[in-house]
TIBAKE-368296 format. One record per residue: x, y, z of N, C-alpha, C in turn; residue number from 0. Coordinates in steps of 0.1 Angstrom, whole numbers. Layout:
     nx     ny     nz    cax    cay    caz     cx     cy     cz  seq
      X      Y      Z      X      Y      Z      X      Y      Z  NUM
...
//
This chain:
     nx     ny     nz    cax    cay    caz     cx     cy     cz  seq
      8    -12      0      0      0      0      9     13      0    0
      6     22     -9     14     34    -10     11     44      1    1
     21     49      7     19     59     18     12     72     13    2
      4     78     20     -3     90     16      8    101     16    3
      7    109      5     17    120      4     12    131     14    4
     22    136     22     18    147     32     12    159     25    5
      2    165     30     -4    177     25      4    189     30    6
      1    201     24      9    213     28      7    215     43    7
     -5    213     48     -8    214     63      0    204     71    8
      1    192     66      9    182     73     24    186     74    9
     29    191     63     43    195     63     46    207     72   10
     37    217     72     38    228     81     38    223     96   11
     29    214     99     29    209    113     42    201    116   12
     47    193    106     59    185    109     71    194    111   13
     72    205    103     83    215    105     82    221    119   14
     70    225    123     68    231    136     71    221    147   15
     67    209    146     70    199    156     85    196    156   16
     91    196    145    106    193    144    113    204    152   17
    109    217    151    115    228    158    113    226    173   18
    101    222    177     99    220    192    107    208    197   19
    108    197    189    116    186    193    131    189    195   20
    136    196    185    150    201    185    153    209    198   21
    144    218    201    145    227    212    145    219    225   22
    137    208    226    136    200    238    149    192    240   23
    157    190    229    169    182    230    182    191    229   24
    181    204    232    193    212    233    198    218    221   25
    190    219    210    194    226    198    191    241    197   26
    184    246    207    180    260    207    192    269    208   27
    191    281    202    201    292    203    194    305    199   28
    188    311    210    181    324    207    170    321    196   29
    170    330    186    160    328    175    167    322    163   30
    179    316    165    187    311    154    184    296    152   31
    188    291    141    185    277    137    172    276    130   32
    171    267    120    159    266    112    157    252    106   33
    145    249    103    141    236     98    132    238     86   34
    134    230     76    125    231     64    122    217     59   35
    111    217     51    107    204     44    104    208     29   36
    106    198     20    104    201      6     93    192      1   37
     84    199     -8     74    191    -15     75    196    -30   38
     81    189    -38     83    193    -52     91    205    -53   39
     86    216    -59     93    228    -60     90    238    -49   40
     84    234    -39     81    243    -28     88    238    -15   41
     92    248     -7     99    246      6     91    252     17   42
     89    244     28     82    249     40     92    251     51   43
     93    264     55    105    267     64    100    276     75   44
    105    274     87    103    282     99    107    297     95   45
     98    306    100    101    320     97    112    326    106   46
    117    337    103    128    344    110    121    350    123   47
    129    351    134    124    359    145    119    351    156   48
    117    338    155    112    330    166    122    319    170   49
    123    316    183    131    305    188    124    292    183   50
    132    281    183    127    268    179    114    264    187   51
    115    267    200    103    262    208     91    271    206   52
     92    282    199     80    291    197     73    288    184   53
     79    280    175     73    278    162     60    270    162   54
     50    275    156     37    268    154     35    267    139   55
     26    258    134     23    257    120     21    270    113   56
     15    280    119     12    293    113     25    300    110   57
     36    297    117     49    303    115     58    297    105   58
     52    287     97     60    281     87     56    287     73   59
     66    293     67     64    299     54     65    289     42   60
     58    292     31     60    285     19     69    293     10   61
     79    287      5     89    294     -4     91    286    -17   62
     97    293    -26    101    286    -38    115    281    -37   63
    121    274    -47    134    269    -45    145    279    -46   64
    142    292    -48    151    303    -48    150    311    -35   65
    141    306    -26    139    312    -13    130    324    -12   66
    122    326    -23    112    336    -23     99    332    -16   67
     94    341     -8     82    337     -1     69    337    -10   68
     62    326     -9     50    324    -17     38    325     -8   69
     39    322      4     28    322     13     33    323     28   70
     25    330     36     28    330     50     32    344     54   71
     32    347     67     35    360     73     49    359     80   72
     57    369     79     70    369     86     81    369     76   73
     93    372     81    105    373     73    111    359     70   74
    118    358     59    125    346     55    139    347     62   75
    143    335     67    157    335     74    167    339     64   76
    177    346     69    189    350     60    196    339     54   77
    196    328     61    204    316     57    195    306     48   78
    185    311     42    177    302     34    185    295     23   79
    196    301     18    203    293      8    209    280     13   80
    211    279     26    215    266     31    206    255     28   81
    193    258     27    182    249     25    180    247     10   82
    178    258      3    174    257    -11    185    251    -20   83
    197    254    -17    208    249    -25    210    234    -23   84
    208    229    -11    208    215     -8    197    208    -16   85
    185    213    -15    174    207    -23    177    206    -38   86
    183    217    -43    186    217    -57    196    206    -61   87
    206    204    -52    217    194    -54    213    180    -51   88
    203    178    -42    200    165    -36    185    161    -38   89
    181    156    -49    167    152    -51    162    143    -40   90
    171    135    -34    166    125    -24    163    132    -10   91
    167    144     -8    165    151      5    151    157      5   92
    144    154     16    131    160     18    130    169     30   93
    141    171     38    141    180     49    155    184     52   94
    157    196     57    170    201     60    169    208     74   95
    179    206     82    180    212     96    194    219     97   96
    193    232    102    206    238    105    204    244    120   97
    213    239    129    213    244    142    227    245    148   98
    228    249    160    241    251    167    242    242    179   99
    241    229    179    242    221    191    256    221    197  100
    257    221    210    270    224    216    280    213    212  101
    278    201    214    288    191    212    292    189    197  102
    282    189    188    285    188    174    292    200    169  103
    288    212    173    296    224    169    310    224    174  104
    312    219    187    325    217    192    334    207    184  105
    327    196    180    335    187    172    340    193    159  106
    332    201    152    337    208    140    348    218    144  107
    346    225    155    356    236    159    370    229    163  108
    369    217    167    381    210    172    389    203    160  109
    382    202    149    389    195    138    390    180    140  110
    381    175    148    381    160    151    372    153    141  111
    373    140    140    363    132    132    355    124    141  112
    343    120    136    334    112    144    339     97    143  113
    340     91    155    344     77    156    332     68    159  114
    332     56    154    321     47    156    322     40    170  115
    319     49    181    320     44    194    307     39    200  116
    296     42    193    283     38    198    274     35    186  117
    262     30    189    252     27    179    248     40    172  118
    248     51    179    244     64    174    253     68    162  119
    266     66    164    276     70    153    274     62    140  120
    267     50    141    266     41    130    256     47    120  121
    248     57    124    239     63    114    247     71    104  122
    259     73    106    268     81     97    279     72     92  123
    276     62     84    286     53     79    297     59     71  124
    293     70     64    303     77     55    310     88     62  125
    308     89     75    314    100     83    306    113     81  126
    312    124     85    307    137     84    315    146     74  127
    308    153     65    315    162     57    319    175     65  128
    328    182     60    332    195     67    333    206     57  129
    328    217     60    329    229     52    336    240     61  130
    347    245     56    355    254     64    359    267     56  131
    353    270     45    356    282     37    353    294     45  132
    342    294     53    338    306     61    331    301     73  133
    331    309     84    323    307     96    312    317     97  134
    310    325     86    300    335     85    286    330     83  135
    276    338     84    263    334     80    263    330     65  136
    254    320     62    254    316     48    242    322     41  137
    245    334     34    234    342     29    234    342     14  138
    244    336      7    244    337     -8    242    323    -14  139
    236    323    -25    233    310    -32    247    303    -35  140
    257    311    -39    270    305    -42    276    297    -30  141
    276    303    -19    281    296     -7    272    284     -3  142
    259    286     -4    250    275     -2    253    263    -11  143
    256    266    -24    259    256    -33    272    249    -30  144
    282    257    -25    295    251    -20    293    242     -9  145
    284    245      0    281    236     12    274    224      7  146
    265    225     -2    258    213     -8    268    204    -14  147
    278    210    -21    289    201    -27    297    194    -17  148
    300    202     -6    308    196      5    300    184     12  149
    287    186     13    278    176     19    279    163     11  150
    278    165     -2    278    153    -11    266    144     -8  151
    269    131     -7    258    122     -4    256    119     10  152
    263    126     19    262    123     33    250    129     40  153
    248    125     53    237    130     61    239    143     67  154
    252    147     69    255    159     77    268    165     73  155
    269    178     74    281    185     71    284    195     83  156
    296    194     89    299    203     99    303    217     93  157
    298    227     98    302    241     93    312    246    103  158
    324    246     99    335    248    109    333    261    117  159
    333    261    130    331    272    139    318    278    138  160
    308    271    133    295    277    131    283    268    136  161
    283    255    132    272    247    135    272    234    126  162
    260    230    123    259    218    115    247    219    106  163
    247    212     95    236    211     86    233    196     85  164
    221    192     87    217    178     87    206    176     77  165
    205    165     69    195    163     60    188    149     62  166
    176    147     57    169    135     58    160    133     46  167
    155    121     43    145    120     32    132    125     36  168
    129    127     49    117    134     53    120    141     67  169
    111    148     72    113    155     85    117    146     96  170
    111    135     97    114    125    108    128    121    108  171
    133    117     96    146    112     95    157    123     97  172
    153    136     93    163    147     95    164    150    110  173
    152    150    117    153    152    132    161    140    139  174
    158    128    134    165    117    140    180    118    138  175
    184    122    126    198    124    123    204    135    132  176
    197    146    134    203    157    142    204    153    156  177
    194    146    162    195    142    176    205    131    178  178
    206    122    169    215    111    170    229    115    169  179
    232    125    160    246    130    158    250    136    171  180
    242    144    177    246    151    190    249    141    201  181
    241    130    202    243    120    211    256    113    209  182
    259    110    196    271    103    192    284    111    196  183
    283    124    194    295    132    197    296    134    213  184
    285    134    220    285    135    234    292    122    240  185
    288    110    234    295     98    239    310     99    236  186
    313    103    224    328    104    221    335    114    230  187
    329    125    233    335    134    242    338    128    256  188
    328    121    261    329    115    274    339    103    274  189
    339     95    263    348     84    262    363     89    261  190
    365    100    255    378    105    253    384    110    266  191
    375    114    275    380    119    288    382    107    298  192
    375     96    296    376     85    305    388     75    302  193
    392     75    289    403     66    285    405     67    270  194
    411     57    265    414     56    251    401     51    244  195
    395     58    235    383     53    228    386     41    220  196
    377     31    220    378     18    213    366     17    204  197
    368     20    191    357     20    181    351      6    180  198
    339      5    175    332     -8    171    340    -13    159  199
    343    -26    160    351    -32    149    344    -30    135  200
    352    -27    125    347    -24    112    338    -35    106  201
    340    -47    109    332    -58    104    318    -58    109  202
    316    -51    120    302    -51    126    294    -39    122  203
    300    -29    116    294    -16    113    282    -18    104  204
    284    -25     93    273    -27     83    261    -34     89  205
    263    -46     95    252    -53    101    244    -46    112  206
    252    -39    120    245    -31    131    237    -20    125  207
    242    -13    115    235     -2    109    222     -7    103  208
    222    -19     96    210    -24     89    200    -29     99  209
    204    -33    111    194    -38    121    188    -27    129  210
    195    -16    130    191     -5    139    183      6    132  211
    186      9    120    181     21    113    171     17    102  212
    158     16    105    148     12     96    137     22     96  213
    130     22     84    119     31     82    108     28     92  214
    106     15     95     94     11    103     95     16    118  215
    107     20    122    109     26    135    105     40    137  216
    104     47    125    102     62    126     89     66    132  217
     78     59    129     65     63    135     66     63    150  218
     71     52    156     71     52    171     81     62    176  219
     92     65    170    101     75    175     95     89    174  220
     88     92    163     82    105    161     71    106    172  221
     63     96    174     52     97    184     58     99    198  222
     70     93    201     76     95    214     81    109    215  223
     87    115    205     92    128    206     80    138    208  224
     69    136    202     57    144    204     52    143    219  225
     52    131    224     48    129    238     58    137    247  226
     71    136    244     81    143    252     79    158    252  227
     76    163    240     74    178    239     62    182    247  228
     51    174    247     39    177    254     42    176    269  229
     49    166    274     52    164    288     60    176    293  230
     69    182    284     77    193    288     70    206    288  231
     57    206    283     50    218    282     54    227    271  232
     60    221    260     65    229    249     55    228    237  233
     43    225    239     33    223    228     23    234    227  234
     25    245    233     15    256    232     14    260    217  235
      1    261    212     -1    265    199      0    254    189  236
      3    241    193      5    230    184     -8    222    182  237
    -10    215    172    -22    206    170    -24    197    181  238
    -36    194    184    -39    185    195    -35    171    192  239
    -33    163    202    -29    149    200    -40    141    194  240
    -37    131    186    -47    122    180    -42    108    180  241
    -51     99    182    -46     85    182    -45     79    168  242
    -34     71    167    -32     65    154    -35     50    156  243
    -41     44    146    -44     30    147    -31     21    146  244
    -30     12    156    -18      3    156    -17     -5    143  245
     -5     -7    139     -2    -14    127      1    -29    130  246
//
């Protein structure tokens, strides 16, 4: 059975929920950071001027692939080229996240590489790309395209001394990648202080990745994150909960 294609309203809600989830897990930084989703030639993106935990579906703009606003109230983020240029370069990408999480940002600033020390790190079998041409805001299409090239086919690119850009085939996978990467780097930081890090043997990486990271897990993970946001009281202005029939 073919999955129902998300409506515009669904995508706006998903982007807003993604912002709330990221805030709940330490990705907030004043009104900085942004999440987007793509449907064909349209992009649904958090508007400028709100913190991640403040975003509701009404705050998600509809843009074209050049970052021009088609629908919605509020300003477009200055760094919209980070999103639009990745979408142009990667037809497989359905969602983009750019935030400044502490540990992942520190990994990029330290010039270190991600080691396979935990299951979390296995989500990134090709490692992390690095972009170091500038630590400035990414406001031009040219620099956005350069970052898209640096990202290549990977899930994430460290923006040296700036933050991270993470992608997924949909909003759920992008959120999962952003949260999982931060956990992986946290484990690596702690392990490095406790002793000599001992990576998972290379021969086990592929089988572990295949068993742990599956599409069928995403529904329950997404539902858990929404419950977490509600328990934390970060759901003001968000759609009410509804029950989904068990599969």
